[in-house]
MOPAC internal coordinates of N, CA, C and O (Angstrom, degrees):
PM7 1SCF
backbone

  N    0.0000 0     0.00 0     0.00 0    0    0    0
  C    1.4544 1     0.00 0     0.00 0    1    0    0
  C    1.5315 1   108.22 1     0.00 0    2    1    0
  O    1.2310 1   120.63 1   -50.21 1    3    2    1
  N    1.3080 1   116.41 1   129.79 1    3    2    1
  C    1.4661 1   121.92 1  -178.69 1    5    3    2
  C    1.5292 1   110.17 1  -100.07 1    6    5    3
  O    1.2310 1   121.60 1   -24.24 1    7    6    5
  N    1.3234 1   114.54 1   155.76 1    7    6    5
  C    1.4613 1   120.63 1   171.25 1    9    7    6
  C    1.5221 1   107.31 1   -90.52 1   10    9    7
  O    1.2310 1   120.86 1   -51.94 1   11   10    9
  N    1.3253 1   115.96 1   128.06 1   11   10    9
  C    1.4616 1   122.63 1   179.53 1   13   11   10
  C    1.5220 1   108.84 1  -128.11 1   14   13   11
  O    1.2310 1   121.05 1   -14.35 1   15   14   13
  N    1.3193 1   115.59 1   165.65 1   15   14   13
  C    1.4685 1   121.64 1   176.44 1   17   15   14
  C    1.5221 1   108.38 1  -122.05 1   18   17   15
  O    1.2310 1   121.35 1   -41.85 1   19   18   17
  N    1.3249 1   115.03 1   138.15 1   19   18   17
  C    1.4590 1   121.97 1   177.95 1   21   19   18
  C    1.5187 1   107.95 1  -120.46 1   22   21   19
  O    1.2310 1   120.67 1   -49.05 1   23   22   21
  N    1.3334 1   116.33 1   130.95 1   23   22   21
  C    1.4656 1   121.84 1   178.22 1   25   23   22
  C    1.5132 1   109.71 1  -103.34 1   26   25   23
  O    1.2310 1   121.37 1   -21.73 1   27   26   25
  N    1.3299 1   114.98 1   158.27 1   27   26   25
  C    1.4515 1   120.06 1   174.55 1   29   27   26
  C    1.5087 1   110.67 1  -172.73 1   30   29   27
  O    1.2310 1   121.27 1   -12.51 1   31   30   29
  N    1.3287 1   115.18 1   167.49 1   31   30   29
  C    1.4643 1   120.63 1   177.72 1   33   31   30
  C    1.5166 1   109.21 1  -161.22 1   34   33   31
  O    1.2310 1   121.74 1   -21.30 1   35   34   33
  N    1.3102 1   114.27 1   158.70 1   35   34   33
  C    1.4595 1   122.14 1   175.47 1   37   35   34
  C    1.5215 1   107.94 1  -147.46 1   38   37   35
  O    1.2310 1   121.07 1   -37.25 1   39   38   37
  N    1.3219 1   115.55 1   142.75 1   39   38   37
  C    1.4585 1   119.92 1   175.21 1   41   39   38
  C    1.5231 1   108.46 1   -99.43 1   42   41   39
  O    1.2310 1   120.69 1   -47.29 1   43   42   41
  N    1.3170 1   116.29 1   132.71 1   43   42   41
  C    1.4578 1   121.60 1   176.38 1   45   43   42
  C    1.5211 1   109.52 1   -87.56 1   46   45   43
  O    1.2310 1   120.67 1   -31.74 1   47   46   45
  N    1.3051 1   116.32 1   148.26 1   47   46   45
  C    1.4619 1   120.87 1   176.79 1   49   47   46
  C    1.5219 1   111.62 1   -79.86 1   50   49   47
  O    1.2310 1   121.24 1   151.87 1   51   50   49
  N    1.3358 1   115.24 1   -28.13 1   51   50   49
  C    1.4609 1   120.29 1  -178.50 1   53   51   50
  C    1.5338 1   108.64 1  -154.01 1   54   53   51
  O    1.2310 1   121.01 1   -20.33 1   55   54   53
  N    1.3109 1   115.66 1   159.67 1   55   54   53
  C    1.4677 1   121.58 1  -179.33 1   57   55   54
  C    1.5271 1   109.68 1   -93.09 1   58   57   55
  O    1.2310 1   121.27 1   -98.15 1   59   58   57
  N    1.3194 1   115.18 1    81.85 1   59   58   57
  C    1.4716 1   122.28 1   176.82 1   61   59   58
  C    1.5221 1   107.98 1  -134.96 1   62   61   59
  O    1.2310 1   120.63 1   -41.30 1   63   62   61
  N    1.3251 1   116.40 1   138.70 1   63   62   61
  C    1.4638 1   121.05 1  -175.47 1   65   63   62
  C    1.5251 1   112.27 1   -56.31 1   66   65   63
  O    1.2310 1   119.56 1   135.30 1   67   66   65
  N    1.3209 1   118.44 1   -44.70 1   67   66   65
  C    1.4586 1   120.90 1  -179.32 1   69   67   66
  C    1.5186 1   112.29 1   -64.17 1   70   69   67
  O    1.2310 1   120.99 1   142.05 1   71   70   69
  N    1.3134 1   115.72 1   -37.95 1   71   70   69
  C    1.4688 1   120.28 1   178.61 1   73   71   70
  C    1.5276 1   109.69 1   -68.99 1   74   73   71
  O    1.2310 1   119.94 1   139.71 1   75   74   73
  N    1.3293 1   117.72 1   -40.29 1   75   74   73
  C    1.4605 1   120.51 1   177.21 1   77   75   74
  C    1.5265 1   109.76 1   -61.80 1   78   77   75
  O    1.2310 1   120.29 1   135.60 1   79   78   77
  N    1.3179 1   117.05 1   -44.40 1   79   78   77
  C    1.4664 1   120.65 1   178.88 1   81   79   78
  C    1.5287 1   110.75 1   -57.59 1   82   81   79
  O    1.2310 1   120.67 1   135.20 1   83   82   81
  N    1.3093 1   116.33 1   -44.80 1   83   82   81
  C    1.4672 1   121.55 1  -179.77 1   85   83   82
  C    1.5251 1   112.14 1   -63.46 1   86   85   83
  O    1.2310 1   120.34 1   130.72 1   87   86   85
  N    1.3236 1   116.95 1   -49.28 1   87   86   85
  C    1.4678 1   120.93 1  -175.01 1   89   87   86
  C    1.5325 1   112.55 1   -72.68 1   90   89   87
  O    1.2310 1   120.19 1   139.53 1   91   90   89
  N    1.3386 1   117.23 1   -40.47 1   91   90   89
  C    1.4666 1   119.78 1   177.04 1   93   91   90
  C    1.5279 1   109.42 1   -66.74 1   94   93   91
  O    1.2310 1   120.47 1   141.61 1   95   94   93
  N    1.3236 1   116.71 1   -38.39 1   95   94   93
  C    1.4660 1   120.31 1   175.95 1   97   95   94
  C    1.5176 1   111.43 1   -60.64 1   98   97   95
  O    1.2310 1   120.32 1   137.39 1   99   98   97
  N    1.3350 1   117.00 1   -42.61 1   99   98   97
  C    1.4652 1   120.96 1   178.34 1  101   99   98
  C    1.5269 1   110.63 1   -63.86 1  102  101   99
  O    1.2310 1   120.31 1   139.73 1  103  102  101
  N    1.3186 1   117.02 1   -40.27 1  103  102  101
  C    1.4649 1   120.99 1   179.06 1  105  103  102
  C    1.5237 1   110.72 1   -63.56 1  106  105  103
  O    1.2310 1   120.24 1   131.44 1  107  106  105
  N    1.3192 1   117.16 1   -48.56 1  107  106  105
  C    1.4656 1   120.13 1  -178.83 1  109  107  106
  C    1.5230 1   111.52 1   -64.95 1  110  109  107
  O    1.2310 1   120.31 1   140.18 1  111  110  109
  N    1.3194 1   117.01 1   -39.82 1  111  110  109
  C    1.4664 1   120.64 1   176.90 1  113  111  110
  C    1.5223 1   110.32 1   -60.15 1  114  113  111
  O    1.2310 1   120.21 1   135.52 1  115  114  113
  N    1.3262 1   117.21 1   -44.48 1  115  114  113
  C    1.4657 1   121.19 1   179.53 1  117  115  114
  C    1.5217 1   111.40 1   -64.48 1  118  117  115
  O    1.2310 1   119.97 1   138.76 1  119  118  117
  N    1.3308 1   117.66 1   -41.24 1  119  118  117
  C    1.4681 1   121.14 1   178.69 1  121  119  118
  C    1.5265 1   109.86 1   -60.00 1  122  121  119
  O    1.2310 1   120.59 1   133.31 1  123  122  121
  N    1.3273 1   116.47 1   -46.69 1  123  122  121
  C    1.4677 1   120.21 1  -179.29 1  125  123  122
  C    1.5235 1   111.27 1   -65.73 1  126  125  123
  O    1.2310 1   120.19 1   131.16 1  127  126  125
  N    1.3230 1   117.25 1   -48.84 1  127  126  125
  C    1.4623 1   120.72 1  -176.59 1  129  127  126
  C    1.5200 1   112.28 1   -64.10 1  130  129  127
  O    1.2310 1   119.90 1   133.85 1  131  130  129
  N    1.3171 1   117.80 1   -46.15 1  131  130  129
  C    1.4697 1   120.73 1  -176.03 1  133  131  130
  C    1.5230 1   112.88 1   -69.19 1  134  133  131
  O    1.2310 1   120.66 1   162.91 1  135  134  133
  N    1.3298 1   116.34 1   -17.09 1  135  134  133
  C    1.4615 1   119.98 1   179.18 1  137  135  134
  C    1.5240 1   112.64 1  -110.66 1  138  137  135
  O    1.2310 1   120.30 1  -172.47 1  139  138  137
  N    1.3348 1   117.02 1     7.53 1  139  138  137
  C    1.4601 1   120.92 1   178.55 1  141  139  138
  C    1.5166 1   112.78 1    61.51 1  142  141  139
  O    1.2310 1   120.84 1  -140.00 1  143  142  141
  N    1.3368 1   115.99 1    40.00 1  143  142  141
  C    1.4669 1   121.67 1  -175.51 1  145  143  142
  C    1.5249 1   112.08 1  -109.66 1  146  145  143
  O    1.2310 1   121.46 1   -18.98 1  147  146  145
  N    1.3203 1   114.82 1   161.02 1  147  146  145
  C    1.4626 1   122.26 1   167.37 1  149  147  146
  C    1.5260 1   106.99 1  -121.98 1  150  149  147
  O    1.2310 1   120.63 1    -7.32 1  151  150  149
  N    1.3087 1   116.40 1   172.68 1  151  150  149
  C    1.4641 1   119.90 1   178.46 1  153  151  150
  C    1.5229 1   111.49 1   -60.08 1  154  153  151
  O    1.2310 1   119.59 1   153.01 1  155  154  153
  N    1.3277 1   118.39 1   -26.99 1  155  154  153
  C    1.4721 1   121.63 1   178.71 1  157  155  154
  C    1.5251 1   112.31 1   -66.85 1  158  157  155
  O    1.2310 1   119.96 1   160.52 1  159  158  157
  N    1.3335 1   117.68 1   -19.48 1  159  158  157
  C    1.4673 1   121.26 1   179.47 1  161  159  158
  C    1.5257 1   112.55 1   -85.04 1  162  161  159
  O    1.2310 1   120.22 1   170.16 1  163  162  161
  N    1.3199 1   117.19 1    -9.84 1  163  162  161
  C    1.4637 1   121.38 1  -179.01 1  165  163  162
  C    1.5161 1   111.30 1   -79.45 1  166  165  163
  O    1.2310 1   120.82 1   -44.75 1  167  166  165
  N    1.3196 1   116.04 1   135.25 1  167  166  165
  C    1.4676 1   121.88 1   175.63 1  169  167  166
  C    1.5304 1   109.05 1   -97.65 1  170  169  167
  O    1.2310 1   120.48 1   129.92 1  171  170  169
  N    1.3368 1   116.68 1   -50.08 1  171  170  169
  C    1.4617 1   122.49 1   178.44 1  173  171  170
  C    1.5189 1   108.48 1  -163.95 1  174  173  171
  O    1.2310 1   121.26 1   -18.27 1  175  174  173
  N    1.3226 1   115.19 1   161.73 1  175  174  173
  C    1.4624 1   120.21 1   178.16 1  177  175  174
  C    1.5254 1   109.26 1  -136.76 1  178  177  175
  O    1.2310 1   121.53 1   -49.39 1  179  178  177
  N    1.3257 1   114.67 1   130.61 1  179  178  177
  C    1.4661 1   122.92 1   171.13 1  181  179  178
  C    1.5145 1   107.72 1  -102.46 1  182  181  179
  O    1.2310 1   120.51 1   -48.49 1  183  182  181
  N    1.3116 1   116.64 1   131.51 1  183  182  181
  C    1.4535 1   122.36 1   173.44 1  185  183  182
  C    1.5139 1   108.62 1  -115.53 1  186  185  183
  O    1.2310 1   120.34 1   -37.36 1  187  186  185
  N    1.3247 1   116.95 1   142.64 1  187  186  185
  C    1.4552 1   120.49 1   165.46 1  189  187  186
  C    1.5171 1   107.36 1  -125.84 1  190  189  187
  O    1.2310 1   121.27 1   -28.41 1  191  190  189
  N    1.3139 1   115.18 1   151.59 1  191  190  189
  C    1.4608 1   121.73 1   177.17 1  193  191  190
  C    1.5206 1   107.95 1  -133.25 1  194  193  191
  O    1.2310 1   121.16 1   -36.86 1  195  194  193
  N    1.3265 1   115.39 1   143.14 1  195  194  193
  C    1.4638 1   118.77 1   178.01 1  197  195  194
  C    1.5258 1   109.08 1   -65.58 1  198  197  195
  O    1.2310 1   119.99 1   -23.86 1  199  198  197
  N    1.3340 1   117.62 1   156.14 1  199  198  197
  C    1.4645 1   121.65 1  -174.32 1  201  199  198
  C    1.5294 1   114.89 1   -62.23 1  202  201  199
  O    1.2310 1   119.71 1   167.16 1  203  202  201
  N    1.3218 1   118.16 1   -12.84 1  203  202  201
  C    1.4627 1   120.59 1   179.78 1  205  203  202
  C    1.5243 1   113.13 1   -87.74 1  206  205  203
  O    1.2310 1   119.80 1  -177.14 1  207  206  205
  N    1.3328 1   117.99 1     2.86 1  207  206  205
  C    1.4672 1   121.78 1   177.24 1  209  207  206
  C    1.5246 1   109.50 1  -103.61 1  210  209  207
  O    1.2310 1   121.17 1   -61.21 1  211  210  209
  N    1.3293 1   115.37 1   118.79 1  211  210  209
  C    1.4706 1   121.33 1  -175.17 1  213  211  210
  C    1.5226 1   113.63 1  -128.51 1  214  213  211
  O    1.2310 1   119.71 1   170.50 1  215  214  213
  N    1.3222 1   118.16 1    -9.50 1  215  214  213
  C    1.4627 1   121.35 1  -167.50 1  217  215  214
  C    1.5241 1   114.38 1   -72.55 1  218  217  215
  O    1.2310 1   119.94 1   151.05 1  219  218  217
  N    1.3248 1   117.72 1   -28.95 1  219  218  217
  C    1.4686 1   119.72 1  -177.56 1  221  219  218
  C    1.5219 1   108.99 1  -167.87 1  222  221  219
  O    1.2310 1   121.38 1    -7.69 1  223  222  221
  N    1.3194 1   114.96 1   172.31 1  223  222  221
  C    1.4547 1   121.90 1   175.40 1  225  223  222
  C    1.5262 1   108.93 1   -90.44 1  226  225  223
  O    1.2310 1   119.27 1   -46.41 1  227  226  225
  N    1.3294 1   119.00 1   133.59 1  227  226  225
  C    1.4626 1   119.42 1   175.15 1  229  227  226
  C    1.5273 1   111.95 1   -57.28 1  230  229  227
  O    1.2310 1   119.83 1   146.56 1  231  230  229
  N    1.3153 1   117.93 1   -33.44 1  231  230  229
  C    1.4671 1   120.86 1   178.78 1  233  231  230
  C    1.5318 1   111.53 1   -62.28 1  234  233  231
  O    1.2310 1   120.14 1   147.15 1  235  234  233
  N    1.3167 1   117.34 1   -32.85 1  235  234  233
  C    1.4700 1   120.24 1   177.57 1  237  235  234
  C    1.5225 1   109.78 1   -63.12 1  238  237  235
  O    1.2310 1   120.42 1   141.99 1  239  238  237
  N    1.3210 1   116.81 1   -38.01 1  239  238  237
  C    1.4648 1   120.78 1   177.11 1  241  239  238
  C    1.5263 1   110.24 1   -64.07 1  242  241  239
  O    1.2310 1   120.37 1   139.23 1  243  242  241
  N    1.3227 1   116.90 1   -40.77 1  243  242  241
  C    1.4676 1   120.46 1   178.93 1  245  243  242
  C    1.5222 1   110.37 1   -61.75 1  246  245  243
  O    1.2310 1   120.28 1   137.10 1  247  246  245
  N    1.3103 1   117.07 1   -42.90 1  247  246  245
  C    1.4703 1   120.90 1   179.20 1  249  247  246
  C    1.5290 1   110.65 1   -61.55 1  250  249  247
  O    1.2310 1   120.77 1   138.69 1  251  250  249
  N    1.3310 1   116.13 1   -41.31 1  251  250  249
  C    1.4694 1   120.33 1   179.86 1  253  251  250
  C    1.5252 1   112.16 1   -67.69 1  254  253  251
  O    1.2310 1   120.41 1   161.15 1  255  254  253
  N    1.3344 1   116.82 1   -18.85 1  255  254  253
  C    1.4614 1   121.24 1   178.14 1  257  255  254
  C    1.5292 1   111.98 1  -100.05 1  258  257  255
  O    1.2310 1   120.41 1  -161.50 1  259  258  257
  N    1.3214 1   116.83 1    18.50 1  259  258  257
  C    1.4545 1   120.83 1   170.86 1  261  259  258
  C    1.5104 1   116.97 1    93.42 1  262  261  259
  O    1.2310 1   119.74 1  -176.67 1  263  262  261
  N    1.3139 1   118.11 1     3.33 1  263  262  261
  C    1.4637 1   120.23 1   176.40 1  265  263  262
  C    1.5235 1   106.60 1   -92.17 1  266  265  263
  O    1.2310 1   121.32 1   -92.34 1  267  266  265
  N    1.3293 1   115.08 1    87.66 1  267  266  265
  C    1.4642 1   119.66 1  -167.84 1  269  267  266
  C    1.5216 1   114.77 1  -109.17 1  270  269  267
  O    1.2310 1   119.56 1   157.76 1  271  270  269
  N    1.3338 1   118.44 1   -22.24 1  271  270  269
  C    1.4669 1   119.46 1  -176.77 1  273  271  270
  C    1.5240 1   112.44 1  -118.40 1  274  273  271
  O    1.2310 1   121.11 1  -151.05 1  275  274  273
  N    1.3306 1   115.48 1    28.95 1  275  274  273
  C    1.4615 1   122.82 1   179.01 1  277  275  274
  C    1.5306 1   108.25 1  -113.94 1  278  277  275
  O    1.2310 1   119.17 1   -47.33 1  279  278  277
  N    1.3205 1   119.19 1   132.67 1  279  278  277
  C    1.4592 1   119.95 1   176.67 1  281  279  278
  C    1.5364 1   110.90 1   -62.00 1  282  281  279
  O    1.2310 1   121.09 1   -50.48 1  283  282  281
  N    1.3246 1   115.53 1   129.52 1  283  282  281
  C    1.4610 1   122.79 1   180.00 1  285  283  282
  C    1.5203 1   109.11 1  -127.87 1  286  285  283
  O    1.2310 1   120.65 1   -31.96 1  287  286  285
  N    1.3235 1   116.36 1   148.04 1  287  286  285
  C    1.4557 1   120.15 1   174.90 1  289  287  286
  C    1.5204 1   108.96 1  -146.38 1  290  289  287
  O    1.2310 1   121.28 1   -33.16 1  291  290  289
  N    1.3164 1   115.15 1   146.84 1  291  290  289
  C    1.4646 1   121.28 1   178.65 1  293  291  290
  C    1.5232 1   109.55 1  -118.27 1  294  293  291
  O    1.2310 1   121.08 1   -32.35 1  295  294  293
  N    1.3234 1   115.54 1   147.65 1  295  294  293
  C    1.4578 1   121.98 1   176.45 1  297  295  294
  C    1.5236 1   107.95 1  -145.93 1  298  297  295
  O    1.2310 1   121.51 1   -16.58 1  299  298  297
  N    1.3142 1   114.71 1   163.42 1  299  298  297
  C    1.4617 1   119.43 1   178.06 1  301  299  298
  C    1.5216 1   109.46 1   -91.48 1  302  301  299
  O    1.2310 1   121.40 1   -46.40 1  303  302  301
  N    1.3258 1   114.92 1   133.60 1  303  302  301
  C    1.4615 1   121.73 1   176.73 1  305  303  302
  C    1.5337 1   108.90 1   -68.67 1  306  305  303
  O    1.2310 1   119.84 1   -24.60 1  307  306  305
  N    1.3130 1   117.91 1   155.40 1  307  306  305
  C    1.4572 1   121.51 1   175.49 1  309  307  306
  C    1.5216 1   110.68 1   -58.85 1  310  309  307
  O    1.2310 1   120.71 1   -37.96 1  311  310  309
  N    1.3100 1   116.25 1   142.04 1  311  310  309
  C    1.4631 1   122.36 1   179.75 1  313  311  310
  C    1.5290 1   108.52 1   -91.22 1  314  313  311
  O    1.2310 1   120.88 1   -99.90 1  315  314  313
  N    1.3258 1   115.93 1    80.10 1  315  314  313
  C    1.4591 1   121.90 1  -176.31 1  317  315  314
  C    1.5252 1   109.08 1   -95.67 1  318  317  315
  O    1.2310 1   120.78 1   -50.44 1  319  318  317
  N    1.3130 1   116.11 1   129.56 1  319  318  317
  C    1.4625 1   121.23 1   179.22 1  321  319  318
  C    1.5216 1   110.52 1   -57.84 1  322  321  319
  O    1.2310 1   120.61 1   -48.79 1  323  322  321
  N    1.3203 1   116.43 1   131.21 1  323  322  321
  C    1.4552 1   121.86 1   178.35 1  325  323  322
  C    1.5209 1   114.74 1    85.21 1  326  325  323
  O    1.2310 1   119.96 1   178.76 1  327  326  325
  N    1.3389 1   117.68 1    -1.24 1  327  326  325
  C    1.4643 1   120.66 1  -179.97 1  329  327  326
  C    1.5269 1   110.40 1   -70.22 1  330  329  327
  O    1.2310 1   120.96 1   -25.01 1  331  330  329
  N    1.3191 1   115.78 1   154.99 1  331  330  329
  C    1.4580 1   121.08 1   177.81 1  333  331  330
  C    1.5305 1   109.79 1   -60.51 1  334  333  331
  O    1.2310 1   119.81 1   -48.76 1  335  334  333
  N    1.3276 1   117.97 1   131.24 1  335  334  333
  C    1.4614 1   120.51 1  -179.11 1  337  335  334
  C    1.5317 1   112.61 1   -81.63 1  338  337  335
  O    1.2310 1   121.01 1   -18.84 1  339  338  337
  N    1.3228 1   115.67 1   161.16 1  339  338  337
  C    1.4629 1   125.13 1   171.94 1  341  339  338
  C    1.5295 1   113.21 1    53.43 1  342  341  339
  O    1.2310 1   120.90 1  -127.92 1  343  342  341
  N    1.3254 1   115.88 1    52.08 1  343  342  341
  C    1.4594 1   120.82 1  -177.92 1  345  343  342
  C    1.5217 1   110.56 1  -114.31 1  346  345  343
  O    1.2310 1   121.34 1   -46.47 1  347  346  345
  N    1.3282 1   115.03 1   133.53 1  347  346  345
  C    1.4637 1   122.33 1   169.92 1  349  347  346
  C    1.5214 1   106.66 1  -108.35 1  350  349  347
  O    1.2310 1   120.92 1   -53.36 1  351  350  349
  N    1.3288 1   115.84 1   126.64 1  351  350  349
  C    1.4585 1   121.85 1   177.59 1  353  351  350
  C    1.5274 1   108.79 1  -110.88 1  354  353  351
  O    1.2310 1   121.16 1   -26.46 1  355  354  353
  N    1.3159 1   115.39 1   153.54 1  355  354  353
  C    1.4556 1   120.76 1  -179.64 1  357  355  354
  C    1.5246 1   109.65 1  -134.47 1  358  357  355
  O    1.2310 1   121.16 1   -38.04 1  359  358  357
  N    1.3129 1   115.39 1   141.96 1  359  358  357
  C    1.4657 1   123.38 1   170.85 1  361  359  358
  C    1.5230 1   105.17 1  -130.22 1  362  361  359
  O    1.2310 1   121.09 1   -74.28 1  363  362  361
  N    1.3236 1   115.52 1   105.72 1  363  362  361
  C    1.4681 1   120.92 1  -177.97 1  365  363  362
  C    1.5173 1   109.50 1  -104.51 1  366  365  363
  O    1.2310 1   121.02 1   -49.13 1  367  366  365
  N    1.3144 1   115.66 1   130.87 1  367  366  365
  C    1.4664 1   121.52 1   173.81 1  369  367  366
  C    1.5249 1   106.59 1   -95.60 1  370  369  367
  O    1.2310 1   121.09 1   -49.84 1  371  370  369
  N    1.3404 1   115.52 1   130.16 1  371  370  369
  C    1.4605 1   120.22 1  -172.95 1  373  371  370
  C    1.5206 1   110.73 1  -133.23 1  374  373  371
  O    1.2310 1   121.37 1   -16.34 1  375  374  373
  N    1.3240 1   114.99 1   163.66 1  375  374  373
  C    1.4596 1   122.01 1   167.82 1  377  375  374
  C    1.5251 1   106.13 1  -103.18 1  378  377  375
  O    1.2310 1   120.89 1   -53.22 1  379  378  377
  N    1.3259 1   115.89 1   126.78 1  379  378  377
  C    1.4588 1   119.36 1  -176.85 1  381  379  378
  C    1.5216 1   110.41 1  -156.92 1  382  381  379
  O    1.2310 1   121.21 1   -31.55 1  383  382  381
  N    1.3312 1   115.30 1   148.45 1  383  382  381
  C    1.4563 1   120.99 1   173.73 1  385  383  382
  C    1.5227 1   111.73 1   -88.33 1  386  385  383
  O    1.2310 1   120.16 1   174.19 1  387  386  385
  N    1.3350 1   117.30 1    -5.81 1  387  386  385
  C    1.4592 1   120.51 1  -179.55 1  389  387  386
  C    1.5280 1   110.89 1   -67.57 1  390  389  387
  O    1.2310 1   120.56 1   -39.21 1  391  390  389
  N    1.3260 1   116.53 1   140.79 1  391  390  389
  C    1.4663 1   118.59 1   171.92 1  393  391  390
  C    1.5324 1   109.26 1   -63.78 1  394  393  391
  O    1.2310 1   120.47 1   -27.48 1  395  394  393
  N    1.3052 1   116.71 1   152.52 1  395  394  393
  C    1.4622 1   121.46 1  -179.16 1  397  395  394
  C    1.5312 1   111.77 1   -52.44 1  398  397  395
  O    1.2310 1   120.12 1   141.07 1  399  398  397
  N    1.3107 1   117.37 1   -38.93 1  399  398  397
  C    1.4673 1   121.85 1  -178.00 1  401  399  398
  C    1.5308 1   112.36 1   -66.97 1  402  401  399
  O    1.2310 1   119.89 1   161.00 1  403  402  401
  N    1.3317 1   117.81 1   -19.00 1  403  402  401
  C    1.4692 1   121.27 1  -178.56 1  405  403  402
  C    1.5238 1   113.64 1   -96.41 1  406  405  403
  O    1.2310 1   119.98 1  -178.32 1  407  406  405
  N    1.3246 1   117.65 1     1.68 1  407  406  405
  C    1.4621 1   120.46 1   177.69 1  409  407  406
  C    1.5218 1   108.47 1   -71.41 1  410  409  407
  O    1.2310 1   120.54 1   -48.67 1  411  410  409
  N    1.3237 1   116.57 1   131.33 1  411  410  409
  C    1.4693 1   121.95 1  -179.78 1  413  411  410
  C    1.5240 1   109.38 1   -94.54 1  414  413  411
  O    1.2310 1   120.38 1   -69.15 1  415  414  413
  N    1.3145 1   116.88 1   110.85 1  415  414  413
  C    1.4566 1   123.01 1   175.54 1  417  415  414
  C    1.5275 1   106.89 1   -86.60 1  418  417  415
  O    1.2310 1   120.58 1   -41.91 1  419  418  417
  N    1.3243 1   116.50 1   138.09 1  419  418  417
  C    1.4659 1   120.64 1  -168.13 1  421  419  418
  C    1.5264 1   110.76 1  -119.30 1  422  421  419
  O    1.2310 1   121.01 1   -63.03 1  423  422  421
  N    1.3106 1   115.68 1   116.97 1  423  422  421
  C    1.4553 1   122.73 1   176.71 1  425  423  422
  C    1.5183 1   106.84 1  -123.21 1  426  425  423
  O    1.2310 1   120.90 1   -71.23 1  427  426  425
  N    1.3274 1   115.89 1   108.77 1  427  426  425
  C    1.4592 1   121.13 1  -173.62 1  429  427  426
  C    1.5249 1   112.20 1   -89.18 1  430  429  427
  O    1.2310 1   121.02 1   -36.86 1  431  430  429
  N    1.3166 1   115.66 1   143.14 1  431  430  429
  C    1.4599 1   121.80 1   174.88 1  433  431  430
  C    1.5111 1   112.66 1    56.08 1  434  433  431
  O    1.2310 1   121.00 1    43.23 1  435  434  433
  N    1.3169 1   115.69 1  -136.77 1  435  434  433
  C    1.4617 1   121.86 1  -177.04 1  437  435  434
  C    1.5240 1   112.55 1   -61.57 1  438  437  435
  O    1.2310 1   120.11 1   156.99 1  439  438  437
  N    1.3285 1   117.40 1   -23.01 1  439  438  437
  C    1.4710 1   120.54 1  -179.86 1  441  439  438
  C    1.5230 1   112.42 1   -65.72 1  442  441  439
  O    1.2310 1   119.56 1   164.75 1  443  442  441
  N    1.3342 1   118.44 1   -15.25 1  443  442  441
  C    1.4669 1   120.63 1   176.40 1  445  443  442
  C    1.5271 1   111.26 1   -58.50 1  446  445  443
  O    1.2310 1   120.39 1   153.70 1  447  446  445
  N    1.3202 1   116.86 1   -26.30 1  447  446  445
  C    1.4588 1   120.80 1   179.78 1  449  447  446
  C    1.5311 1   112.26 1   -68.49 1  450  449  447
  O    1.2310 1   119.94 1   161.88 1  451  450  449
  N    1.3286 1   117.71 1   -18.12 1  451  450  449
  C    1.4553 1   120.91 1  -178.36 1  453  451  450
  C    1.5204 1   112.49 1   -68.94 1  454  453  451
  O    1.2310 1   120.17 1   143.48 1  455  454  453
  N    1.3160 1   117.28 1   -36.52 1  455  454  453
  C    1.4713 1   121.61 1  -177.13 1  457  455  454
  C    1.5157 1   110.42 1  -140.61 1  458  457  455
  O    1.2310 1   121.06 1  -110.34 1  459  458  457
  N    1.3011 1   115.58 1    69.66 1  459  458  457
  C    1.4659 1   120.65 1  -179.94 1  461  459  458
  C    1.5246 1   110.92 1   -60.35 1  462  461  459
  O    1.2310 1   120.21 1   156.59 1  463  462  461
  N    1.3286 1   117.20 1   -23.41 1  463  462  461
  C    1.4572 1   120.58 1  -178.29 1  465  463  462
  C    1.5190 1   113.82 1   -73.64 1  466  465  463
  O    1.2310 1   119.89 1   154.97 1  467  466  465
  N    1.3554 1   117.82 1   -25.03 1  467  466  465
  C    1.4732 1   119.01 1  -178.47 1  469  467  466
  C    1.5228 1   113.51 1  -127.16 1  470  469  467
  O    1.2310 1   119.35 1   172.37 1  471  470  469
  N    1.3169 1   118.85 1    -7.63 1  471  470  469
  C    1.4674 1   120.45 1  -179.05 1  473  471  470
  C    1.5168 1   110.39 1   -63.60 1  474  473  471
  O    1.2310 1   120.80 1   -44.89 1  475  474  473
  N    1.3410 1   116.07 1   135.11 1  475  474  473
  C    1.4604 1   121.30 1   178.89 1  477  475  474
  C    1.5091 1   110.32 1  -123.36 1  478  477  475
  O    1.2310 1   120.10 1   180.00 1  479  478  477

């Protein structure tokens, strides 16, 4: 079993805790499903959020969606002028037999524009 990294992002429509929980949950569900993973395959997850998101921690949303025994950490994304607003990004470290080229990186909705080269 190899250690792999999966990237993803989602843009929120508004800065509200319930909305963040919903959208981060959808992102994590898509990451797991598209890569044939379960929570047991997760090693750790890094979340970043743009500076305009204040309502909650993305990691709290992950916990509410059943990812309870995986190390999680949140950080603030760089405040770059002109960057897409209200974005939560994820970098998940996983155990997988998939070759690196077969890992499905997940960019939902408008966030697909962030990484057109790897978004699936």
